[in-house]
All heavy atoms as a GROMACS GRO file, in nm:
protein
  591
    1MET      N    1  -9.742  29.970  -6.291
    1MET     CA    2  -9.675  29.846  -6.283
    1MET      C    3  -9.761  29.739  -6.218
    1MET      O    4  -9.817  29.770  -6.111
    1MET     CB    5  -9.533  29.847  -6.229
    1MET     CG    6  -9.452  29.729  -6.232
    1MET     SD    7  -9.288  29.745  -6.163
    1MET     CE    8  -9.206  29.821  -6.308
    2ASN      N    9  -9.774  29.620  -6.272
    2ASN     CA   10  -9.862  29.518  -6.212
    2ASN      C   11  -9.768  29.408  -6.148
    2ASN      O   12  -9.686  29.347  -6.212
    2ASN     CB   13  -9.941  29.455  -6.320
    2ASN     CG   14 -10.056  29.371  -6.262
    2ASN    OD1   15 -10.076  29.370  -6.147
    2ASN    ND2   16 -10.131  29.303  -6.350
    3PHE      N   17  -9.784  29.393  -6.018
    3PHE     CA   18  -9.692  29.307  -5.947
    3PHE      C   19  -9.775  29.170  -5.926
    3PHE      O   20  -9.898  29.176  -5.900
    3PHE     CB   21  -9.661  29.353  -5.806
    3PHE     CG   22  -9.567  29.475  -5.808
    3PHE    CD1   23  -9.614  29.600  -5.813
    3PHE    CD2   24  -9.426  29.450  -5.813
    3PHE    CE1   25  -9.532  29.705  -5.811
    3PHE    CE2   26  -9.339  29.558  -5.818
    3PHE     CZ   27  -9.397  29.685  -5.815
    4LYS      N   28  -9.710  29.064  -5.938
    4LYS     CA   29  -9.765  28.927  -5.911
    4LYS      C   30  -9.724  28.897  -5.765
    4LYS      O   31  -9.607  28.892  -5.720
    4LYS     CB   32  -9.718  28.819  -5.996
    4LYS     CG   33  -9.776  28.830  -6.142
    4LYS     CD   34  -9.911  28.793  -6.138
    4LYS     CE   35  -9.961  28.799  -6.294
    4LYS     NZ   36 -10.105  28.781  -6.286
    5ILE      N   37  -9.823  28.877  -5.682
    5ILE     CA   38  -9.790  28.844  -5.534
    5ILE      C   39  -9.787  28.697  -5.512
    5ILE      O   40  -9.717  28.651  -5.417
    5ILE     CB   41  -9.890  28.913  -5.438
    5ILE    CG1   42 -10.030  28.867  -5.461
    5ILE    CG2   43  -9.881  29.052  -5.448
    5ILE    CD1   44 -10.123  28.893  -5.359
    6CYS      N   45  -9.848  28.613  -5.593
    6CYS     CA   46  -9.856  28.467  -5.568
    6CYS      C   47  -9.798  28.391  -5.687
    6CYS      O   48  -9.709  28.319  -5.673
    6CYS     CB   49  -9.990  28.427  -5.536
    6CYS     SG   50 -10.065  28.498  -5.391
    7GLY      N   51  -9.864  28.406  -5.792
    7GLY     CA   52  -9.825  28.337  -5.921
    7GLY      C   53  -9.864  28.191  -5.910
    7GLY      O   54  -9.875  28.135  -5.802
    8GLY      N   55  -9.888  28.130  -6.030
    8GLY     CA   56  -9.915  27.988  -6.036
    8GLY      C   57 -10.022  27.946  -5.943
    8GLY      O   58 -10.127  28.003  -5.925
    9ASN      N   59 -10.002  27.819  -5.897
    9ASN     CA   60 -10.117  27.759  -5.810
    9ASN      C   61 -10.112  27.818  -5.672
    9ASN      O   62 -10.197  27.781  -5.584
    9ASN     CB   63 -10.083  27.608  -5.803
    9ASN     CG   64 -10.111  27.542  -5.933
    9ASN    OD1   65 -10.186  27.579  -6.009
    9ASN    ND2   66 -10.031  27.427  -5.961
   10HIS      N   67 -10.018  27.901  -5.635
   10HIS     CA   68 -10.016  27.958  -5.508
   10HIS      C   69 -10.126  28.061  -5.472
   10HIS      O   70 -10.151  28.095  -5.359
   10HIS     CB   71  -9.871  28.038  -5.482
   10HIS     CG   72  -9.762  27.938  -5.489
   10HIS    ND1   73  -9.746  27.827  -5.402
   10HIS    CD2   74  -9.661  27.928  -5.576
   10HIS    CE1   75  -9.635  27.758  -5.442
   10HIS    NE2   76  -9.586  27.816  -5.547
   11ILE      N   77 -10.194  28.097  -5.583
   11ILE     CA   78 -10.311  28.186  -5.565
   11ILE      C   79 -10.412  28.118  -5.480
   11ILE      O   80 -10.478  28.177  -5.387
   11ILE     CB   81 -10.372  28.227  -5.697
   11ILE    CG1   82 -10.274  28.313  -5.774
   11ILE    CG2   83 -10.504  28.303  -5.678
   11ILE    CD1   84 -10.313  28.332  -5.916
   12LYS      N   85 -10.430  27.984  -5.496
   12LYS     CA   86 -10.530  27.902  -5.414
   12LYS      C   87 -10.492  27.913  -5.274
   12LYS      O   88 -10.572  27.920  -5.178
   12LYS     CB   89 -10.542  27.772  -5.470
   12LYS     CG   90 -10.609  27.755  -5.603
   12LYS     CD   91 -10.652  27.619  -5.633
   12LYS     CE   92 -10.705  27.611  -5.770
   12LYS     NZ   93 -10.836  27.661  -5.788
   13GLU      N   94 -10.356  27.890  -5.241
   13GLU     CA   95 -10.313  27.900  -5.101
   13GLU      C   96 -10.339  28.030  -5.034
   13GLU      O   97 -10.384  28.035  -4.922
   13GLU     CB   98 -10.159  27.863  -5.094
   13GLU     CG   99 -10.128  27.726  -5.133
   13GLU     CD  100 -10.195  27.622  -5.033
   13GLU    OE1  101 -10.196  27.644  -4.918
   13GLU    OE2  102 -10.240  27.515  -5.090
   14PHE      N  103 -10.310  28.141  -5.107
   14PHE     CA  104 -10.351  28.272  -5.060
   14PHE      C  105 -10.503  28.279  -5.029
   14PHE      O  106 -10.536  28.326  -4.913
   14PHE     CB  107 -10.314  28.378  -5.167
   14PHE     CG  108 -10.353  28.519  -5.126
   14PHE    CD1  109 -10.268  28.594  -5.066
   14PHE    CD2  110 -10.474  28.576  -5.167
   14PHE    CE1  111 -10.291  28.732  -5.034
   14PHE    CE2  112 -10.509  28.703  -5.132
   14PHE     CZ  113 -10.410  28.778  -5.069
   15GLY      N  114 -10.580  28.227  -5.122
   15GLY     CA  115 -10.729  28.238  -5.084
   15GLY      C  116 -10.770  28.147  -4.969
   15GLY      O  117 -10.848  28.190  -4.891
   16ILE      N  118 -10.705  28.037  -4.952
   16ILE     CA  119 -10.736  27.951  -4.836
   16ILE      C  120 -10.700  28.024  -4.709
   16ILE      O  121 -10.774  28.023  -4.611
   16ILE     CB  122 -10.657  27.817  -4.843
   16ILE    CG1  123 -10.726  27.729  -4.953
   16ILE    CG2  124 -10.658  27.743  -4.711
   16ILE    CD1  125 -10.636  27.610  -4.991
   17ARG      N  126 -10.588  28.093  -4.701
   17ARG     CA  127 -10.544  28.164  -4.589
   17ARG      C  128 -10.632  28.285  -4.556
   17ARG      O  129 -10.667  28.298  -4.438
   17ARG     CB  130 -10.401  28.218  -4.605
   17ARG     CG  131 -10.297  28.114  -4.591
   17ARG     CD  132 -10.160  28.153  -4.612
   17ARG     NE  133 -10.085  28.035  -4.624
   17ARG     CZ  134  -9.969  28.011  -4.558
   17ARG    NH1  135  -9.927  28.100  -4.476
   17ARG    NH2  136  -9.893  27.902  -4.581
   18ILE      N  137 -10.674  28.360  -4.658
   18ILE     CA  138 -10.767  28.470  -4.619
   18ILE      C  139 -10.904  28.424  -4.581
   18ILE      O  140 -10.958  28.487  -4.492
   18ILE     CB  141 -10.762  28.581  -4.730
   18ILE    CG1  142 -10.824  28.534  -4.865
   18ILE    CG2  143 -10.631  28.644  -4.748
   18ILE    CD1  144 -10.849  28.646  -4.960
   19LYS      N  145 -10.943  28.313  -4.633
   19LYS     CA  146 -11.078  28.257  -4.592
   19LYS      C  147 -11.069  28.209  -4.449
   19LYS      O  148 -11.162  28.234  -4.366
   19LYS     CB  149 -11.116  28.146  -4.688
   19LYS     CG  150 -11.256  28.090  -4.645
   19LYS     CD  151 -11.311  27.988  -4.753
   19LYS     CE  152 -11.442  27.938  -4.720
   19LYS     NZ  153 -11.498  27.845  -4.810
   20GLU      N  154 -10.961  28.139  -4.413
   20GLU     CA  155 -10.950  28.091  -4.274
   20GLU      C  156 -10.931  28.210  -4.179
   20GLU      O  157 -10.998  28.209  -4.069
   20GLU     CB  158 -10.816  28.012  -4.264
   20GLU     CG  159 -10.826  27.875  -4.320
   20GLU     CD  160 -10.697  27.792  -4.328
   20GLU    OE1  161 -10.586  27.856  -4.296
   20GLU    OE2  162 -10.703  27.675  -4.353
   21LEU      N  163 -10.867  28.313  -4.220
   21LEU     CA  164 -10.856  28.435  -4.131
   21LEU      C  165 -10.989  28.498  -4.117
   21LEU      O  166 -11.032  28.539  -3.998
   21LEU     CB  167 -10.761  28.544  -4.190
   21LEU     CG  168 -10.607  28.498  -4.179
   21LEU    CD1  169 -10.525  28.582  -4.276
   21LEU    CD2  170 -10.550  28.504  -4.040
   22ARG      N  171 -11.070  28.510  -4.215
   22ARG     CA  172 -11.204  28.571  -4.209
   22ARG      C  173 -11.284  28.489  -4.119
   22ARG      O  174 -11.356  28.536  -4.023
   22ARG     CB  175 -11.261  28.573  -4.353
   22ARG     CG  176 -11.406  28.625  -4.347
   22ARG     CD  177 -11.478  28.636  -4.476
   22ARG     NE  178 -11.481  28.515  -4.551
   22ARG     CZ  179 -11.566  28.414  -4.538
   22ARG    NH1  180 -11.655  28.421  -4.442
   22ARG    NH2  181 -11.565  28.309  -4.614
   23GLU      N  182 -11.286  28.358  -4.134
   23GLU     CA  183 -11.373  28.268  -4.049
   23GLU      C  184 -11.325  28.277  -3.904
   23GLU      O  185 -11.406  28.272  -3.818
   23GLU     CB  186 -11.374  28.126  -4.103
   23GLU     CG  187 -11.439  28.120  -4.236
   23GLU     CD  188 -11.428  27.978  -4.303
   23GLU    OE1  189 -11.341  27.903  -4.270
   23GLU    OE2  190 -11.509  27.954  -4.393
   24ASN      N  191 -11.198  28.274  -3.885
   24ASN     CA  192 -11.145  28.285  -3.745
   24ASN      C  193 -11.186  28.414  -3.677
   24ASN      O  194 -11.193  28.419  -3.554
   24ASN     CB  195 -10.998  28.270  -3.738
   24ASN     CG  196 -10.944  28.117  -3.777
   24ASN    OD1  197 -11.022  28.031  -3.758
   24ASN    ND2  198 -10.815  28.111  -3.811
   25LYS      N  199 -11.195  28.518  -3.754
   25LYS     CA  200 -11.247  28.647  -3.702
   25LYS      C  201 -11.399  28.655  -3.683
   25LYS      O  202 -11.445  28.750  -3.627
   25LYS     CB  203 -11.202  28.762  -3.795
   25LYS     CG  204 -11.175  28.894  -3.731
   25LYS     CD  205 -11.104  28.984  -3.826
   25LYS     CE  206 -11.073  29.112  -3.749
   25LYS     NZ  207 -10.990  29.208  -3.819
   26GLY      N  208 -11.461  28.547  -3.732
   26GLY     CA  209 -11.610  28.540  -3.711
   26GLY      C  210 -11.685  28.621  -3.804
   26GLY      O  211 -11.802  28.668  -3.777
   27LEU      N  212 -11.629  28.656  -3.922
   27LEU     CA  213 -11.694  28.738  -4.022
   27LEU      C  214 -11.756  28.657  -4.133
   27LEU      O  215 -11.701  28.562  -4.184
   27LEU     CB  216 -11.590  28.835  -4.079
   27LEU     CG  217 -11.531  28.938  -3.985
   27LEU    CD1  218 -11.424  29.013  -4.057
   27LEU    CD2  219 -11.644  29.037  -3.930
   28THR      N  220 -11.869  28.708  -4.188
   28THR     CA  221 -11.917  28.653  -4.305
   28THR      C  222 -11.852  28.712  -4.421
   28THR      O  223 -11.786  28.813  -4.408
   28THR     CB  224 -12.072  28.669  -4.319
   28THR    OG1  225 -12.091  28.824  -4.328
   28THR    CG2  226 -12.151  28.615  -4.197
   29LEU      N  227 -11.864  28.645  -4.544
   29LEU     CA  228 -11.799  28.709  -4.657
   29LEU      C  229 -11.848  28.856  -4.679
   29LEU      O  230 -11.768  28.944  -4.706
   29LEU     CB  231 -11.819  28.626  -4.775
   29LEU     CG  232 -11.734  28.667  -4.900
   29LEU    CD1  233 -11.648  28.547  -4.943
   29LEU    CD2  234 -11.826  28.709  -5.009
   30PRO      N  235 -11.978  28.882  -4.670
   30PRO     CA  236 -12.023  29.016  -4.698
   30PRO      C  237 -11.979  29.116  -4.595
   30PRO      O  238 -11.941  29.233  -4.627
   30PRO     CB  239 -12.179  29.011  -4.689
   30PRO     CG  240 -12.214  28.871  -4.732
   30PRO     CD  241 -12.092  28.782  -4.671
   31GLU      N  242 -11.964  29.068  -4.468
   31GLU     CA  243 -11.907  29.154  -4.364
   31GLU      C  244 -11.770  29.196  -4.394
   31GLU      O  245 -11.727  29.307  -4.378
   31GLU     CB  246 -11.923  29.095  -4.224
   31GLU     CG  247 -12.065  29.079  -4.176
   31GLU     CD  248 -12.074  28.991  -4.052
   31GLU    OE1  249 -11.991  28.901  -4.027
   31GLU    OE2  250 -12.175  29.007  -3.981
   32ALA      N  251 -11.676  29.094  -4.418
   32ALA     CA  252 -11.545  29.118  -4.444
   32ALA      C  253 -11.525  29.206  -4.574
   32ALA      O  254 -11.445  29.301  -4.573
   32ALA     CB  255 -11.462  28.992  -4.468
   33ALA      N  256 -11.606  29.183  -4.672
   33ALA     CA  257 -11.603  29.260  -4.802
   33ALA      C  258 -11.628  29.411  -4.772
   33ALA      O  259 -11.565  29.500  -4.817
   33ALA     CB  260 -11.695  29.209  -4.906
   34GLU      N  261 -11.729  29.433  -4.685
   34GLU     CA  262 -11.771  29.567  -4.639
   34GLU      C  263 -11.655  29.637  -4.574
   34GLU      O  264 -11.622  29.750  -4.603
   34GLU     CB  265 -11.896  29.565  -4.563
   34GLU     CG  266 -11.947  29.712  -4.532
   34GLU     CD  267 -12.072  29.714  -4.450
   34GLU    OE1  268 -12.146  29.608  -4.443
   34GLU    OE2  269 -12.094  29.816  -4.384
   35LYS      N  270 -11.594  29.567  -4.482
   35LYS     CA  271 -11.490  29.627  -4.395
   35LYS      C  272 -11.367  29.654  -4.481
   35LYS      O  273 -11.289  29.751  -4.466
   35LYS     CB  274 -11.450  29.539  -4.280
   35LYS     CG  275 -11.565  29.537  -4.176
   35LYS     CD  276 -11.530  29.445  -4.063
   35LYS     CE  277 -11.638  29.434  -3.962
   35LYS     NZ  278 -11.664  29.553  -3.887
   36LEU      N  279 -11.341  29.571  -4.592
   36LEU     CA  280 -11.228  29.584  -4.681
   36LEU      C  281 -11.262  29.691  -4.797
   36LEU      O  282 -11.176  29.706  -4.877
   36LEU     CB  283 -11.186  29.456  -4.737
   36LEU     CG  284 -11.110  29.368  -4.636
   36LEU    CD1  285 -11.108  29.218  -4.683
   36LEU    CD2  286 -10.972  29.412  -4.609
   37GLU      N  287 -11.381  29.731  -4.801
   37GLU     CA  288 -11.435  29.820  -4.907
   37GLU      C  289 -11.419  29.764  -5.041
   37GLU      O  290 -11.371  29.812  -5.143
   37GLU     CB  291 -11.355  29.946  -4.897
   37GLU     CG  292 -11.378  30.027  -4.768
   37GLU     CD  293 -11.295  30.156  -4.759
   37GLU    OE1  294 -11.188  30.157  -4.823
   37GLU    OE2  295 -11.339  30.244  -4.686
   38LEU      N  296 -11.468  29.632  -5.051
   38LEU     CA  297 -11.473  29.546  -5.161
   38LEU      C  298 -11.612  29.502  -5.188
   38LEU      O  299 -11.683  29.491  -5.097
   38LEU     CB  300 -11.392  29.420  -5.142
   38LEU     CG  301 -11.249  29.424  -5.153
   38LEU    CD1  302 -11.183  29.286  -5.109
   38LEU    CD2  303 -11.196  29.448  -5.297
   39ASN      N  304 -11.643  29.464  -5.310
   39ASN     CA  305 -11.773  29.388  -5.331
   39ASN      C  306 -11.748  29.255  -5.293
   39ASN      O  307 -11.635  29.198  -5.305
   39ASN     CB  308 -11.835  29.415  -5.463
   39ASN     CG  309 -11.758  29.353  -5.579
   39ASN    OD1  310 -11.733  29.227  -5.579
   39ASN    ND2  311 -11.721  29.434  -5.675
   40LYS      N  312 -11.854  29.177  -5.251
   40LYS     CA  313 -11.837  29.039  -5.196
   40LYS      C  314 -11.792  28.946  -5.311
   40LYS      O  315 -11.724  28.856  -5.280
   40LYS     CB  316 -11.965  28.998  -5.133
   40LYS     CG  317 -12.090  28.985  -5.204
   40LYS     CD  318 -12.199  28.942  -5.124
   40LYS     CE  319 -12.336  28.935  -5.213
   40LYS     NZ  320 -12.443  28.894  -5.139
   41GLY      N  321 -11.831  28.980  -5.441
   41GLY     CA  322 -11.784  28.897  -5.548
   41GLY      C  323 -11.642  28.890  -5.558
   41GLY      O  324 -11.575  28.788  -5.591
   42SER      N  325 -11.569  29.016  -5.544
   42SER     CA  326 -11.421  29.018  -5.552
   42SER      C  327 -11.365  28.944  -5.447
   42SER      O  328 -11.263  28.861  -5.471
   42SER     CB  329 -11.377  29.165  -5.550
   42SER     OG  330 -11.419  29.235  -5.669
   43LEU      N  331 -11.410  28.955  -5.325
   43LEU     CA  332 -11.348  28.881  -5.218
   43LEU      C  333 -11.370  28.731  -5.234
   43LEU      O  334 -11.270  28.657  -5.203
   43LEU     CB  335 -11.411  28.927  -5.085
   43LEU     CG  336 -11.351  28.865  -4.949
   43LEU    CD1  337 -11.197  28.880  -4.948
   43LEU    CD2  338 -11.409  28.924  -4.830
   44SER      N  339 -11.483  28.702  -5.278
   44SER     CA  340 -11.512  28.555  -5.299
   44SER      C  341 -11.416  28.499  -5.403
   44SER      O  342 -11.358  28.393  -5.391
   44SER     CB  343 -11.649  28.536  -5.354
   44SER     OG  344 -11.663  28.398  -5.389
   45LYS      N  345 -11.383  28.574  -5.518
   45LYS     CA  346 -11.285  28.527  -5.610
   45LYS      C  347 -11.141  28.517  -5.555
   45LYS      O  348 -11.073  28.420  -5.596
   45LYS     CB  349 -11.284  28.630  -5.734
   45LYS     CG  350 -11.405  28.603  -5.812
   45LYS     CD  351 -11.414  28.716  -5.929
   45LYS     CE  352 -11.546  28.700  -6.005
   45LYS     NZ  353 -11.558  28.809  -6.103
   46TYR      N  354 -11.112  28.610  -5.469
   46TYR     CA  355 -10.983  28.597  -5.394
   46TYR      C  356 -10.970  28.476  -5.313
   46TYR      O  357 -10.877  28.401  -5.313
   46TYR     CB  358 -10.947  28.719  -5.312
   46TYR     CG  359 -10.936  28.855  -5.377
   46TYR    CD1  360 -10.969  28.968  -5.306
   46TYR    CD2  361 -10.915  28.867  -5.515
   46TYR    CE1  362 -10.959  29.097  -5.369
   46TYR    CE2  363 -10.902  28.994  -5.573
   46TYR     CZ  364 -10.930  29.111  -5.494
   46TYR     OH  365 -10.920  29.233  -5.556
   47GLU      N  366 -11.071  28.454  -5.235
   47GLU     CA  367 -11.074  28.338  -5.138
   47GLU      C  368 -11.080  28.203  -5.215
   47GLU      O  369 -11.026  28.099  -5.176
   47GLU     CB  370 -11.206  28.336  -5.053
   47GLU     CG  371 -11.193  28.452  -4.944
   47GLU     CD  372 -11.299  28.444  -4.845
   47GLU    OE1  373 -11.396  28.357  -4.855
   47GLU    OE2  374 -11.297  28.526  -4.750
   48ASN      N  375 -11.141  28.198  -5.336
   48ASN     CA  376 -11.153  28.076  -5.417
   48ASN      C  377 -11.029  28.056  -5.515
   48ASN      O  378 -11.032  27.960  -5.589
   48ASN     CB  379 -11.282  28.070  -5.493
   48ASN     CG  380 -11.399  28.054  -5.388
   48ASN    OD1  381 -11.398  27.954  -5.316
   48ASN    ND2  382 -11.495  28.142  -5.392
   49GLY      N  383 -10.938  28.150  -5.510
   49GLY     CA  384 -10.817  28.136  -5.602
   49GLY      C  385 -10.846  28.162  -5.740
   49GLY      O  386 -10.775  28.117  -5.826
   50LYS      N  387 -10.950  28.232  -5.771
   50LYS     CA  388 -10.983  28.261  -5.907
   50LYS      C  389 -10.919  28.388  -5.966
   50LYS      O  390 -10.896  28.400  -6.084
   50LYS     CB  391 -11.139  28.272  -5.928
   50LYS     CG  392 -11.205  28.135  -5.889
   50LYS     CD  393 -11.338  28.123  -5.961
   50LYS     CE  394 -11.410  27.998  -5.911
   50LYS     NZ  395 -11.357  27.874  -5.963
   51VAL      N  396 -10.894  28.488  -5.868
   51VAL     CA  397 -10.839  28.614  -5.910
   51VAL      C  398 -10.733  28.640  -5.806
   51VAL      O  399 -10.749  28.622  -5.687
   51VAL     CB  400 -10.935  28.723  -5.914
   51VAL    CG1  401 -10.883  28.857  -5.946
   51VAL    CG2  402 -11.052  28.684  -6.021
   52GLU      N  403 -10.621  28.695  -5.855
   52GLU     CA  404 -10.518  28.743  -5.756
   52GLU      C  405 -10.538  28.889  -5.727
   52GLU      O  406 -10.551  28.967  -5.826
   52GLU     CB  407 -10.378  28.722  -5.823
   52GLU     CG  408 -10.264  28.768  -5.738
   52GLU     CD  409 -10.130  28.732  -5.797
   52GLU    OE1  410 -10.122  28.663  -5.884
   52GLU    OE2  411 -10.026  28.789  -5.750
   53PRO      N  412 -10.539  28.930  -5.605
   53PRO     CA  413 -10.557  29.077  -5.573
   53PRO      C  414 -10.432  29.154  -5.618
   53PRO      O  415 -10.324  29.095  -5.628
   53PRO     CB  416 -10.570  29.076  -5.421
   53PRO     CG  417 -10.505  28.960  -5.377
   53PRO     CD  418 -10.516  28.858  -5.478
   54SER      N  419 -10.453  29.282  -5.630
   54SER     CA  420 -10.339  29.375  -5.651
   54SER      C  421 -10.255  29.370  -5.536
   54SER      O  422 -10.294  29.330  -5.420
   54SER     CB  423 -10.389  29.516  -5.687
   54SER     OG  424 -10.455  29.568  -5.579
   55LEU      N  425 -10.130  29.424  -5.552
   55LEU     CA  426 -10.039  29.434  -5.434
   55LEU      C  427 -10.100  29.525  -5.330
   55LEU      O  428 -10.094  29.487  -5.215
   55LEU     CB  429  -9.900  29.484  -5.482
   55LEU     CG  430  -9.800  29.497  -5.370
   55LEU    CD1  431  -9.768  29.374  -5.302
   55LEU    CD2  432  -9.674  29.560  -5.429
   56SER      N  433 -10.160  29.632  -5.365
   56SER     CA  434 -10.216  29.723  -5.266
   56SER      C  435 -10.336  29.660  -5.199
   56SER      O  436 -10.351  29.682  -5.076
   56SER     CB  437 -10.253  29.858  -5.333
   56SER     OG  438 -10.350  29.837  -5.429
   57MET      N  439 -10.413  29.580  -5.259
   57MET     CA  440 -10.525  29.512  -5.195
   57MET      C  441 -10.466  29.403  -5.106
   57MET      O  442 -10.523  29.387  -4.996
   57MET     CB  443 -10.620  29.452  -5.301
   57MET     CG  444 -10.739  29.379  -5.234
   57MET     SD  445 -10.830  29.473  -5.108
   57MET     CE  446 -10.896  29.605  -5.201
   58ALA      N  447 -10.365  29.334  -5.147
   58ALA     CA  448 -10.315  29.223  -5.062
   58ALA      C  449 -10.256  29.289  -4.933
   58ALA      O  450 -10.273  29.234  -4.821
   58ALA     CB  451 -10.196  29.153  -5.136
   59VAL      N  452 -10.191  29.404  -4.940
   59VAL     CA  453 -10.139  29.469  -4.826
   59VAL      C  454 -10.258  29.516  -4.735
   59VAL      O  455 -10.251  29.503  -4.614
   59VAL     CB  456 -10.054  29.592  -4.869
   59VAL    CG1  457 -10.021  29.686  -4.757
   59VAL    CG2  458  -9.922  29.546  -4.934
   60LYS      N  459 -10.363  29.567  -4.800
   60LYS     CA  460 -10.483  29.607  -4.720
   60LYS      C  461 -10.544  29.488  -4.645
   60LYS      O  462 -10.580  29.488  -4.531
   60LYS     CB  463 -10.590  29.669  -4.811
   60LYS     CG  464 -10.707  29.729  -4.744
   60LYS     CD  465 -10.786  29.800  -4.844
   60LYS     CE  466 -10.902  29.871  -4.776
   60LYS     NZ  467 -10.977  29.953  -4.874
   61ILE      N  468 -10.551  29.362  -4.707
   61ILE     CA  469 -10.603  29.250  -4.646
   61ILE      C  470 -10.509  29.208  -4.538
   61ILE      O  471 -10.552  29.170  -4.421
   61ILE     CB  472 -10.611  29.132  -4.752
   61ILE    CG1  473 -10.726  29.178  -4.856
   61ILE    CG2  474 -10.642  29.006  -4.683
   61ILE    CD1  475 -10.742  29.087  -4.979
   62ALA      N  476 -10.379  29.206  -4.559
   62ALA     CA  477 -10.286  29.170  -4.457
   62ALA      C  478 -10.296  29.260  -4.326
   62ALA      O  479 -10.304  29.210  -4.216
   62ALA     CB  480 -10.140  29.174  -4.504
   63LYS      N  481 -10.312  29.385  -4.350
   63LYS     CA  482 -10.328  29.482  -4.238
   63LYS      C  483 -10.454  29.459  -4.160
   63LYS      O  484 -10.465  29.460  -4.047
   63LYS     CB  485 -10.330  29.628  -4.288
   63LYS     CG  486 -10.188  29.673  -4.321
   63LYS     CD  487 -10.185  29.821  -4.370
   63LYS     CE  488 -10.039  29.867  -4.406
   63LYS     NZ  489 -10.039  30.002  -4.444
   64PHE      N  490 -10.568  29.432  -4.237
   64PHE     CA  491 -10.696  29.411  -4.175
   64PHE      C  492 -10.691  29.288  -4.085
   64PHE      O  493 -10.752  29.296  -3.986
   64PHE     CB  494 -10.800  29.391  -4.291
   64PHE     CG  495 -10.946  29.356  -4.242
   64PHE    CD1  496 -11.020  29.457  -4.175
   64PHE    CD2  497 -10.995  29.225  -4.254
   64PHE    CE1  498 -11.142  29.418  -4.127
   64PHE    CE2  499 -11.123  29.196  -4.203
   64PHE     CZ  500 -11.183  29.292  -4.145
   65TYR      N  501 -10.626  29.188  -4.124
   65TYR     CA  502 -10.621  29.072  -4.053
   65TYR      C  503 -10.502  29.054  -3.958
   65TYR      O  504 -10.481  28.961  -3.886
   65TYR     CB  505 -10.617  28.937  -4.143
   65TYR     CG  506 -10.750  28.918  -4.207
   65TYR    CD1  507 -10.760  28.920  -4.342
   65TYR    CD2  508 -10.870  28.890  -4.130
   65TYR    CE1  509 -10.893  28.894  -4.401
   65TYR    CE2  510 -10.992  28.868  -4.195
   65TYR     CZ  511 -11.002  28.873  -4.328
   65TYR     OH  512 -11.130  28.848  -4.390
   66SER      N  513 -10.428  29.172  -3.957
   66SER     CA  514 -10.302  29.180  -3.865
   66SER      C  515 -10.204  29.068  -3.881
   66SER      O  516 -10.158  29.006  -3.790
   66SER     CB  517 -10.349  29.173  -3.716
   66SER     OG  518 -10.433  29.292  -3.697
   67VAL      N  519 -10.178  29.031  -4.010
   67VAL     CA  520 -10.066  28.943  -4.045
   67VAL      C  521  -9.979  29.010  -4.141
   67VAL      O  522 -10.017  29.108  -4.210
   67VAL     CB  523 -10.137  28.812  -4.108
   67VAL    CG1  524 -10.231  28.742  -4.007
   67VAL    CG2  525 -10.216  28.840  -4.233
   68SER      N  526  -9.864  28.939  -4.170
   68SER     CA  527  -9.772  29.001  -4.268
   68SER      C  528  -9.814  28.960  -4.402
   68SER      O  529  -9.881  28.852  -4.429
   68SER     CB  530  -9.626  28.953  -4.233
   68SER     OG  531  -9.619  28.810  -4.259
   69LEU      N  532  -9.762  29.038  -4.500
   69LEU     CA  533  -9.786  28.994  -4.643
   69LEU      C  534  -9.717  28.864  -4.668
   69LEU      O  535  -9.765  28.773  -4.742
   69LEU     CB  536  -9.738  29.106  -4.733
   69LEU     CG  537  -9.781  29.089  -4.881
   69LEU    CD1  538  -9.926  29.072  -4.900
   69LEU    CD2  539  -9.734  29.208  -4.959
   70ASP      N  540  -9.598  28.846  -4.612
   70ASP     CA  541  -9.523  28.726  -4.618
   70ASP      C  542  -9.612  28.596  -4.576
   70ASP      O  543  -9.608  28.499  -4.642
   70ASP     CB  544  -9.400  28.725  -4.538
   70ASP     CG  545  -9.288  28.806  -4.592
   70ASP    OD1  546  -9.296  28.844  -4.715
   70ASP    OD2  547  -9.200  28.843  -4.518
   71TYR      N  548  -9.688  28.615  -4.471
   71TYR     CA  549  -9.768  28.509  -4.421
   71TYR      C  550  -9.878  28.473  -4.530
   71TYR      O  551  -9.901  28.356  -4.553
   71TYR     CB  552  -9.846  28.540  -4.291
   71TYR     CG  553  -9.938  28.439  -4.245
   71TYR    CD1  554  -9.911  28.322  -4.187
   71TYR    CD2  555 -10.092  28.467  -4.276
   71TYR    CE1  556 -10.008  28.223  -4.159
   71TYR    CE2  557 -10.174  28.377  -4.247
   71TYR     CZ  558 -10.133  28.253  -4.180
   71TYR     OH  559 -10.235  28.148  -4.148
   72LEU      N  560  -9.937  28.568  -4.587
   72LEU     CA  561 -10.040  28.545  -4.691
   72LEU      C  562  -9.986  28.482  -4.810
   72LEU      O  563 -10.051  28.406  -4.878
   72LEU     CB  564 -10.118  28.677  -4.725
   72LEU     CG  565 -10.203  28.731  -4.612
   72LEU    CD1  566 -10.265  28.862  -4.666
   72LEU    CD2  567 -10.308  28.639  -4.575
   73THR      N  568  -9.866  28.515  -4.853
   73THR     CA  569  -9.808  28.474  -4.976
   73THR      C  570  -9.708  28.354  -4.953
   73THR      O  571  -9.646  28.316  -5.052
   73THR     CB  572  -9.736  28.588  -5.052
   73THR    OG1  573  -9.629  28.637  -4.975
   73THR    CG2  574  -9.836  28.698  -5.084
   74GLU      N  575  -9.686  28.315  -4.832
   74GLU     CA  576  -9.588  28.199  -4.800
   74GLU      C  577  -9.631  28.078  -4.885
   74GLU      O  578  -9.745  28.048  -4.880
   74GLU     CB  579  -9.594  28.182  -4.650
   74GLU     CG  580  -9.480  28.099  -4.598
   74GLU     CD  581  -9.481  28.097  -4.449
   74GLU    OE1  582  -9.555  28.005  -4.398
   74GLU    OE2  583  -9.428  28.185  -4.385
   75MET      N  584  -9.532  28.026  -4.940
   75MET     CA  585  -9.557  27.908  -5.027
   75MET      C  586  -9.529  27.775  -4.951
   75MET      O  587  -9.447  27.749  -4.889
   75MET     CB  588  -9.480  27.908  -5.156
   75MET     CG  589  -9.487  28.031  -5.233
   75MET     SD  590  -9.665  28.088  -5.249
   75MET     CE  591  -9.637  28.255  -5.292
   0.00000   0.00000   0.00000
């Protein structure tokens, strides 16, 4: 089953939040991608609101940055 975590234009907000979290943690995109076990292209697409991550990946990102999934998907 495929879950939509953001939908519509909210994907961009999700991307903005994860980019801010990454930058606040002092990580480059390649560093964060490696720690999340992603390729940097996928993480870049998430951050730029071009692709919505799967629910499991969104949960992994939330755990990595020690925030709730609600925070990442809050509209």
